[in-house]
N, C-alpha and C positions, 0 to 999 in steps of 0.2 A: 156436644153436650156431655158425653161421658167423661171426656178429658177435663172439662171444666168442673164437673162434680168431684172427680177424684182430686183435682188440684185444690178444691175447697176443703176437702177432708185433710189434705196434707198441711194446708195453711192453718187450719184449726189446731192440729196437733203440734205444729211448730210454734204456734202462739202460746202453747202451754209452757214454753221455755221462760216466758215472762213471769209466770206464777212460780216456777222453780227458782228463778233468780231472786224474787221477793222473799220466798220462804228461806232461802239460804242466807240472804242479807239479814233478815230478822233473827235467825238463829245465831249467826256470827255476832251480831250486835248484842244479843243476850249473853252469849258465852264469853266473848272477848271484852265485854263492857266498854266498847268503844265504837262509835259509829264511824270514826275516821278509819280505823283498821278494817271494819266490815265493808265500808264503801270502797276503799282503795283495793282491798283484797278481791272483791268480786269484779271490779273494773280490770284488775290485772288478769283475772281468769278470762274475761271477755276479750281482752287484747290478744290472747293466744290465738284467736281465730283468724284475724287478718295476718298475723305473723305466720301461722301455720299454712294458710292458703298461699301466701307468698312463696314459702319454701316448696309446698306441694306443686305449685304451678311453674315456677321459674327455675327451680333447682332439679326437681324430678320430672319436669315437663309432662305433668299429668293434667288432662282436660276433664276427665269424668268426675262429675259431682252429681250424685243422685240422692234419693230420699234416705238412703242409709247414712249419709253424712250428717243428716239432721240429728241422728242419735248421738253423734260425737259431742254435740252441745251439752246434753244432759250428762254424758259420761265424764267429760273433762271438767264439768262444773263440780262434780263430786270429788274427782281426783285432785283438782286444784285446791279446793277448800281444805282437804286433808293436809296438804303441804302448808297452807296458811296456819293451821292450828299448830303444826310442828314448829314453825318458825316463831310464832308469837309466844308459845309456851316456853320455848328455849330462851327467848329474850326476857320473859318474866322471871324465869328461874335464874337468870344471870344476876339478878339483884342480890341473891344469896351468895353467889360466887364472888361478887365484888361489893362488899358492904361499904357504907359511906365513910366509916372510920373518921369521924369528926368533921365531915364535910359541912354540916349545918352550923358548926361553930365559926367557920371562916366568914369573911365579909368581902364585898366588892369583887374586884377582878380575880382575887385568889379563889373565892368561892366559885365563880363562873368557870375559871380554868380547871379547878378540881372536878366540877360537875361535868364539863365537856370531856375531860380525860376519862372519867369513869364511864360516861356514855359510850365513848369510842371503844374502850376495852370490853364493855358489855356487848356491843354490836359485833366486835370481832369474835368474841367467845361464842355467842349465840349463832353467828354465821357458820363458824367452823363446826359447831355441834350439829346444827340442823341440816346443813348442806350435805353432809355425808349420809345421814339417815334418809333424806329425800332423794339423794342420788341412787341409793340401793333400790328403793321402791320404784323410782322412775325407770331405772334400767330393766327391772323385772317386768314392769307393766309394758314397757316398750317391746321387750322380747316376746311377750304374749301376743301383742298386736302384730308384730312382724311375722310371726308364724302364719297369720292369716293373709299377710301381704303376698305370699307365694301361692295363694289359691288360684286355680285356673278359672274360677268364677270371678268375673270382673267386679261385680258388685261387692263381693266379700273382700277381694284382694285390695281394691282401692280404699275401702273402709279401713282395713287394717293398717295400710300405709299412712293414711291421713290421721288416724287416731294416734299412731306412734309419733308422728310429727308434732301433734298437739301436746302430747305428754312431754316431749322434749322442750317445746316452746314454753310450756308452763314452768318447767324446772328452771329454765334460763331466766324467765321474768320474775319468778319468786326470789331467786338469788340476787337479783339486781334491783328491779323497780320496787318490789314490795319491801325489801329491806330499807330502801330509802324512805318509804312510808313509815316503817318501824322507827327509823331515826327521828322523823318528825314527831311521831307519837311520843318517843322517849324524851324529846326536848321540850315539848309543849303540852302534851295532853295527859301523860301518865299520872295517875293519882288524883285527877281533877274530878269534881262533882259535875252533874249534868247542868247545874245552874251557875257554873263557875264564871260565866261571862257577866252575870248579873250581880253575884254576891261576893265572889272571892277574887276573881282575876280580872275580868274585862274592865269593870268600872275603876278599880284601883289602878289598873294598867293605863287606861286612858287618862285618868286624872294626873298620874305622875308624869306621863309622857307629854301631856299638854303643857306642863310647866317647864320641863327640860328640853322638849323637842317640839317647837311650834309648827314645823312644817308637816303636812299631811302624810307624806311618804315615810317620815320617820316614825309614824304611829302604826304603820302596817303590821309590825309584829304582833299587835294585839288581835288582829283579825282571826288567826287560827284558833283563838280561844272559842270562837263561835262553833267550831266543829267538835269541841270536847264533849262527848256524850257518854260518860260513865253512867252506869245504872246501879247505884248502891243498894236499892231495895230488893234486887234479885240475889244479892250475895248473902251468904249464911254465916253468921258469926258462930264459930264453934269453940269448944273448950280448948285451952292451950294444949299443944302436943309437943312431945319431946323431939329433939332433932339430933341426929347423929352428926354432930358438928365437928368434933375433934378429928383432925386428919383429913377432912373433906374440903375445907376452905382454907388452905394454906397459901395458895397463890392462884394466879389466873388460870393455870393449867388444870387445877383440881376441879372435880365435878361439883354440881350444886349440892347444898347441904340440906335441902328440903326433903329429907327422907325420914319417914316416921319409923319408930321402933318402940317396943314396949321395954319395961325394965329388964326382962329376962334376955332380951336380944341386945341390950347395950343401949347407950344413949350418951348424952352430954355429961361428962364427968363433973363439970362445975355446976351442974344443975340448971344451966340456962334454959329458959322456956320462952318460946316465941309465940305471941298471939298474932293471928292473922285472920283476914276475911277471905274466904274461898268460895268458889262457885259451887252450886249444889252437886254437880258431877264430881268435883274434887272432894267434897265432903263425903260422898258415898264411897269413892275409891279409897280414900285414906282412913275413914273411920269405920267402914263396914266391910268392904270386900278385901282390901289388903290385910287388915288384921285377921280376917277369917282364914286366910291361907297360913297364918302362923299356928293355927290349931292343927295338930297332927291328924286327928280323926277327920277334921273338916276337909283338909286337902286330899286325903286318901279317898274319902267318900266322893268328892267332886271328880277325882281322877278315874275311879272305877266306873262312875256313872258315864263319863264321857267315853271311856274305852268301849263300854257296851253299846253306847249310842253310835260310835264310829263303826263298830262291827256291823250293826244293823243297817247303817247307811251303805256300807260296801256291798252287803248282800242285796239290798234293794236296788242299788245302781246296776247290778248285773242283769236286771230285767229290762234295761233300756233297749228300745227297738227303733229302727228307722221309720220315717214317716210313711203312712199307708196312702196318703192322698196329698195333693198339692195344697199348700197353705192358702187359706182364704184371706182376702185383703180387707173386705168390709164385712162387719157382722150382720146378722139378720135384723130386719126392721128398717133398713135404709133403702131408699128408692133404687140406688145403683145395684145393690145386692138382689133385691126383688126382681129387677128387670133381667138380670143374668139368669136367675133361677127359672123365670117364666120362659125365657128364650130357650133354655136347655130342655125344659119340659115339653114344649110344643114344637120343637124343631123336628121336621120330618126327616126320616132316615132315607138316604139316597145311596146310589151306588158309590158315590164319592166318599161315603162314610165308612166303607169297607176298609179295614186295616190291611195294608199290603206289606209284605216282607220282601225286601230286595236282597238278593245275593249278588255281591259286587266283586268284580275282579279288576285289578289295575290301579286301585287307589289305596295308598298307605295311610292317608289321613291329611292333616294340615301341617304345613311347615310354619312354625311360629317363631323361628329363630330371629327373624328381622322385623317382627311385629311388635307393636306396643300393646302389652297385655291389658292396659287400663283404658284403651280406646275401643269403644264398642263397634266402631266402623272398620277397624283394622283387624280383620279375622285371619290374616295370614294368607298363604298361598297353598294351593292343592299340591300335595306331595304324591306324585305318580309312582307306581311300582315299576322300576326300571327292568325287572326280570319278566314282566308280563308279556306274553305272546299267545296268539290264538291261530297261528297259520300252519299248525301241524295237525295231523289226523288224531294223535293221542290227546292233545289238549281239547279239541272239539268233541271228541268222544266223551271226555270227562264232563264237560258242560252239559251235553245231551243226557248223560246218565243222571245228573242231578235233576234236570227238568222232568225226567220220566219216573224216577224212583222216590223223590222227596214226598209226593202226595201219599205214599203208602206208610209213612211214619206218622202214627196217630198223635204222638206228642207234639208234633209241629203244628197241629190244628189247621191244616190246609183244607179248604172247601172241596167238596166232592161234586164238582160240576165241570162242564166243558170249558168254562172261562177262568178256571182256577189258576192256570199257569199261563204266564205271558213269556214265552221262550223265543227270543229273537233268532236263535240258531235253527230251530225247527222250521220257523217261517222262512228263514233265509234259504234253507235247503229246498223247500217246496217252491220258492220263487225261482231259484236257479233251475230246478227241474222243469218248470213251466216256460221260463223265458230263455233259458240257455240249455236246451235239451242235449246239446253235444258236449256240454261241460261235465266232466266226471265229478262225482261226489265221493268224499268231501273235497271241497276246494282248498288247496294248500298253496303255500308259497306266496310270493308277492301278489298274485292274482286274487288272493282271498280278500285283502283290504280294498282293492279296487272294486270288486263286485259287491262287497259289504257296504261301501260308501254309496254305490249306485242304488243298492237295495233300500237303505234308510232314507234316501232322497226321493224315492218313487212313491206314488200313491198306491194304496192307502196307508203305507207303512210309515210315512213321515211323522204323522201325529202319534202313532203307536209307539215308535221306538226312538223318537227324537231325543228323549232324556235318558234312554237306557243304553244307547250305543254312542260313545263319545269320541269324536275326532278332534284333536287339537294340533294345529299347525300341520294339517293333512296327514296326521299319523294317528292310528288307533291307540287310544290311551286307556279306555276303560269300557267295560260292558257290564250289564246287569240283567238278571232274570227275576221277574216278579211273581209272587204267589199271593193269591187272595186267601185270607185266613178267617177263621171263626172267632178270632180274638175281638172282644168288644170293649169299648171304653167303660161300660158299666161293670165289667168284670172286676173282681177284687184285685188289689195290687199284688197279692200273693199269687193269684192265678196268672196274671200277666208276667210276673217274674218267673214263674215255672215255665211258661212258654219261651221266654227269653233264654233261660238256661238250657232248655231242650234244643233250641236253634244253635246256641253256641257249642254245645256238645256235638251236635250233628255236623257243624262246619269243621270242628277240630278233626273229627273222624275222616271227613272227606278230604281235607287238606293233607292228612297223613298219607292217603292213597293216591293223591293227585300227581300228575307228571309235572316236571319243572315248567314254570311259566304260568300255571294256574293253581299254584299251591298256597296262595295267600288270600283266599276269598274270605268274606265275612258276611253275616246277615245283619241287616239294619232296618229300622222302622222309626218313624218320627215319634210315635207314641211311646217308644222305649226311652226317650230322652229323660223323662221324669224318673224312670227306674235307675238309670245311670246317675242322675243327679242325686237321687235318694241314697244310693250307695256311696257316692263321693262325699256327700255331706256327713253321713254317719262315720265314714272312715276318717275324714278330716277332723271331725270333732274329737274322736278318741285319740288319734295320733297327735293332733295339736295340743291337747291337754297334757299328754304324757311326754311330749317334747318340751313344752313350756316348763313343766315341773323340774326336770333336770337342769334346764337353763337357769331357773330361779335359784335352785340349790347351788349351782356353781357361782352365781353372782353373790349370793349371801356368804358363801365360803370365802370368797376373795376379800370381802370387807370385814367379816367377823373373825375369820381364821380359827373357828371352833367347829369341828365337824359334828359334835354331838348336838349342839344348839341348832345347827343348820338341819340336822336330821329330824329333830323334833318339830321345827318350823315347817319342814316339807311335809311331814305327816299331817300336821294341822291343815295345810293347804290341800293335800290329797283328800282329807275328810270333807273339806268344803266342796271340792269337785264331786265327790260321791253324794253329798247332801243335795246338790243341785240336780244331779241325775236322778236321785231318789224322788225329788219333787216332781220331775217330769213323769216318772212312773205313777206317782200318786194322783196326779191331775189328769193322767191319760194323754199327755203330750208326747208325741214321738219326735225323733230328731229330724227337724226340718231346717229351713234356712235360718230362722231366728234362733232356734235352739242350738244349731251348730255354731253360730257366732258367739252366743252367750256362753256356751261350754268352754270355748277357748278364752273368753274374757274372764272366766272364773279365776284362773290363775293370776292374771294381771291385777284384778281388783281385790282378791283375797290375800295377796302377798303383803299389802301395805301394813295391815294390823300385825301380822305375824313377824314381819321383818323389824318393825319398830320395837316390839317387845324383845325380840332376840338380840337386836343390836344394843339396846339399853342394858340387857342382862349381861352381855359380854363386857361392856364398858363400865359397869358398876365398880366404883373404887372401894368395894368391900369384898370379903373372901367367901363367907358362907352362902349357900344357895338361897336360904330364906331371906337374908338381907339383900342379896342380889335381885331376887324376884320382887321384893317390896320396893326396892329402889326403882326397878323398871316400871312397876305399876304407878308409883308416885310421880315419876318424871314424864312418862309418855302414855300412861294408861288413859288419862283424861283426853289427851290428843287423839288417841286411837278411837275412843268411844265417841268423841265429838265429830271426828271425821266420818265415822260410820253413820251417825245421825244425819249429818249434812248430806251425805250421798243418798240416803233414803229420802230425805226431803226433796232433793233434786229430781228423783225418779218417781216420787209419789204422784205428781200430777198426771204423768203418763199412765201409770197403773190404774188411776181412778177415772180419768176424764178423756183419755185418747179414744178417737173413733176407730181408727184403723187397727185391726187385730195385730198387725205387725208391731206397731209402737206400744200398744197396750201390753203385749207379751213381754216386750223388752223391759218396760217399767216394772212389771211384776217380777221378772227374773232378777233384775238388779236389786229390788227390795229384799227378796228371799235370799239372794246371794250375800248381801251385806249382813243380814241377820245371822246367817250361819257363820260368816267370817268372824263376826264379833264373838259369837259363842265359842268358836274353836280357838280363837286367839286368847281372849280373856278367861275362858273356861278351861279348855283342854290344855293349851300351851302353857298358861301360867301355872296350872296345877301340876303338870308333869315337870316343869322346871323347878317349882318349889319342892317337889318330892324327890326327883331323881336328876335334877340339873347338875351339870359339871361344876366342880369347884376345885380350888387349889391347882389350877393348871390342867385339869383333866380335859381332854379333847382339844387342847390348844395346839395348833399346828406349829406354833413357834417353839414349843418345848423340844421336839425332836431335832429341829434345825439348830437350836442352841447347843444341844448335846453333840451333834455332828460337828458343829463349828469348834466347840471346845476340844473335841478329840483331835481334829485336824490341827488346831493350834498347838496342842501338846506334842503331837507327832513332829511338827516342824521345829518346835522348841528343843526337842531332844536332838534333832539333827544339827 
């Protein structure tokens, strides 16, 4: 019954993906003004999952698929739509890079040939432009996910690997399948009205083809008109704006000319003015935000505000702490959670509930070298301590000393009663004295293992020491001594952690004084698993974030070749990391499983907005920092903002309607993450680039290389 109820909760939360897909489709339809692009775009994102599962299963040979993998549906939906916006906006901007140049004046085959040639050049230009930008963000996102793939926790490691594969699959499909959909859009649907099949296109098309082509299959080209779904009523007609046209559209290699500038910044020398219909987000970016950065006091005010804001985030993030308790799966008010609480409340305390600490000799841990880290059933093999031996008087004396003196250390919290210590060696010596009175004590040499094996197989010691004295292949491999402690499950996590630290310190001291053969002992307890997991998650979250950031910086540097721009973008991503950690502090969330994963994903998801702006700034075909920044905002600013909104819409159903705490937290974290990522990229990064961004080759790594190359060339020329 419990499993069925939990499965029902998971099915409910997974069903929210349908709502996410619908919200994303509607927003894509609204923003792209084409149902064809919206539908094929989302279908392309959906196709990444069978493709990703194929690679995950048959190339990496991974079998583990758990509830964590459901999250990848919502995650890749947001990441994939961001790539869709970049690709479509690049194609639409290519119309300015390749003007018609009298194409409408041609007729017949010449017009069709010119139109086809222009479409091919537009597709090539937009593919080259967008594929590089998407490659940078895809690589950085994959790098962030791959850092989690090396986690010793199977759930987190498999999720990181699977998500990285999905991001890679999405990039491949966008650059191939979705650009085919863009080609169809450019050939049939671009610039059509939503009723084109009734008024403008379909009826005239059918009528003309009915006369020229009587067979039904020759009329099929008219059918795609039915999918043309532009929405003109959501576009906003704005006042004419000037375009920096001169020098920007000289050939196919030049950048798009759709960059606004006021009279003081320069403009078209011949006074050409272009009227256009743009989307509301474009109207805001071009008419409100981008011109605002042109104001000296405006950009300085924005920059100072964000510097103070980032400083406060860094200070607040320093108060992040590991989780104090295990993460709950179901919130209060559900039958499953109520049943668990009632069971814990009325459960009678018995002797089996006493927390026992075992001091173990002979086991080094698990050998995972030949195991599959993503297979929950493949836990590796026990790695025995080859130096372990207990057949000498010195080693036995050391074990007996621990049995006798450990209860006197108050920090170890050992119970003060006659059953507090279960020491096999004390009982073994008593057994030898009773059954083998002629045998001298201590028993040493080969006879020790023979008598010890006989001891653990005799009554009543079989049940007592069967799991504490281990013979493998008729050889003594490990022994353990158990201590009953006063540690309680109801104790605070800090109290239990103090006890763990006390035991670790005690064992370190004992191992330092131990003779060879018993100098690798350690204390263990099953209830300490959560404490070790808590430490591991906290350490992995912090290390993962600060490993992913340098990787993202290196990838950006390879593609942009400007160290100053990459440094600013990395600071923006670091600010997003601190903002999410500050959110954890503000909401009282400690670093648990969900928070650990989300903290590492922060770099992968926040890098998209910053990298797109940084890349557009570097590639801008203008020289001054203000023109470069306005170029970046006008070319990719809308794509960045649209991608952020789509990711929020993909995660919003989880944040609002998910039943399980795990998925609800994920939705909330992603929404908060994207909000801060947008603020830091469009606010902090754009303002600092507009104010102190590199210009005239500053920070460009190609400049010193050119200088060195010229010096070398001059040297060899003299020779």
